[in-house]
C-alpha positions as CSV (number, residue, x, y, z in Angstrom):
1,V,112.6,82.3,170.2
2,V,110.0,79.7,170.9
3,N,109.4,77.0,169.7
4,V,106.0,75.3,169.1
5,R,105.0,71.7,168.7
6,I,102.2,70.6,166.7
7,N,100.6,67.1,167.4
8,T,98.6,65.6,165.2
9,P,95.9,63.3,167.3
10,P,96.3,59.7,167.0
11,V,94.5,57.3,165.2
12,A,92.3,54.6,167.4
13,D,91.3,51.7,165.5
14,A,90.2,48.7,167.0
15,G,89.4,46.9,164.9
16,P,85.5,45.2,163.8
17,N,82.9,43.7,165.6
18,H,83.3,40.3,167.4
19,V,81.9,37.7,168.2
20,C,83.2,35.6,171.6
21,C,82.6,32.3,173.1
22,L,82.2,32.3,177.0
23,N,85.2,30.5,179.2
24,E,87.2,30.9,175.3
25,E,90.6,33.8,174.5
26,S,89.7,36.1,172.3
27,N,91.7,38.3,170.7
28,F,91.8,41.8,169.7
29,D,94.2,43.8,167.6
30,G,95.7,47.2,167.7
31,S,98.2,47.2,165.4
32,K,96.0,49.1,162.9
33,S,96.0,52.2,164.7
34,F,99.1,54.8,164.2
35,D,100.6,58.1,164.1
36,A,100.9,60.5,161.8
37,D,103.9,61.9,163.7
38,G,105.4,58.9,164.3
39,D,105.3,59.2,167.6
40,N,105.0,55.7,169.4
41,L,102.2,54.9,171.1
42,S,101.0,52.9,174.5
43,Y,97.1,51.0,174.0
44,L,94.5,50.6,176.4
45,W,91.7,48.7,175.7
46,N,88.2,48.2,178.3
47,F,86.8,45.5,177.5
48,G,83.2,46.3,178.9
49,D,83.2,43.8,181.4
50,G,84.9,45.7,184.5
51,N,88.7,44.3,183.7
52,T,91.2,45.8,181.3
53,G,95.0,45.5,178.8
54,K,97.5,46.8,177.8
55,G,99.4,46.3,174.8
56,K,99.0,46.8,170.8
57,K,97.6,42.9,170.5
58,V,95.9,41.7,173.7
59,T,94.1,37.9,174.7
60,H,90.9,38.2,177.4
61,I,88.5,36.0,178.4
62,Y,84.3,36.6,179.1
63,S,83.1,34.5,182.6
64,K,79.8,35.9,181.4
65,P,77.7,35.6,178.4
66,G,76.3,38.9,176.4
67,T,77.0,41.8,174.2
68,Y,79.9,44.4,175.7
69,I,81.1,47.9,173.8
70,V,85.2,47.0,173.9
71,S,87.5,50.1,173.6
72,L,90.2,51.1,172.9
73,T,92.2,54.1,173.9
74,V,95.9,54.7,171.8
75,N,98.1,57.8,173.9
76,D,101.6,59.7,172.1
77,N,104.3,60.1,173.8
78,S,104.0,64.1,172.8
79,G,103.3,65.7,176.2
80,T,100.2,67.8,174.3
81,K,96.6,67.6,175.3
82,C,95.9,66.2,172.0
83,N,98.0,62.7,172.1
84,S,95.2,60.7,172.5
85,A,91.7,58.8,170.6
86,T,89.6,56.3,171.1
87,D,88.1,53.6,169.3
88,S,85.3,51.0,170.1
89,F,82.9,48.1,169.0
90,T,80.7,45.2,170.1
91,A,81.8,41.8,171.2
92,V,79.0,39.3,171.5
93,V,79.3,36.8,174.1
94,N,77.8,33.7,173.5
95,A,77.7,30.2,175.4
96,K,78.1,27.3,174.2
97,P,75.4,25.1,173.1
98,T,75.1,22.1,175.2
99,S,73.2,18.7,173.2
100,I,71.1,17.0,175.5
101,I,70.4,12.8,174.4
102,K,67.6,11.7,175.3
103,V,67.3,7.4,174.6
104,R,64.3,5.8,174.7
C-alpha cells in the first residue's frame, strides 16, 4: 500500500496597495491568506528595500521615499513541492511635507 498525499497550495493575500509616510511605522497584514487543506502557514514578507519580516501581521519603517514592491510568501507545512504562494503590492513612501514660513 502506498499512501499519496495530494496537497492544495496555499493562497497568499498581501492586501491592497499602501501609501506610507517616511520614517513612520507601516502595518502589513497577510491574514486573508489561507490553506484549503488546513495546513499551518508561515509568512515571509519582503519590503522591497532590502528588509524582510516574518509573521501574519508585521510593521516596517521605510527610511527613504520611493515606490517599493512588497511581497508576501506563505508556505504550508505539507513538505510537498507545491507548498507556497506569493502575492505582492506597491507601497509608495512619501516624505512628510515641510512648512516654510516667511516673515516680512
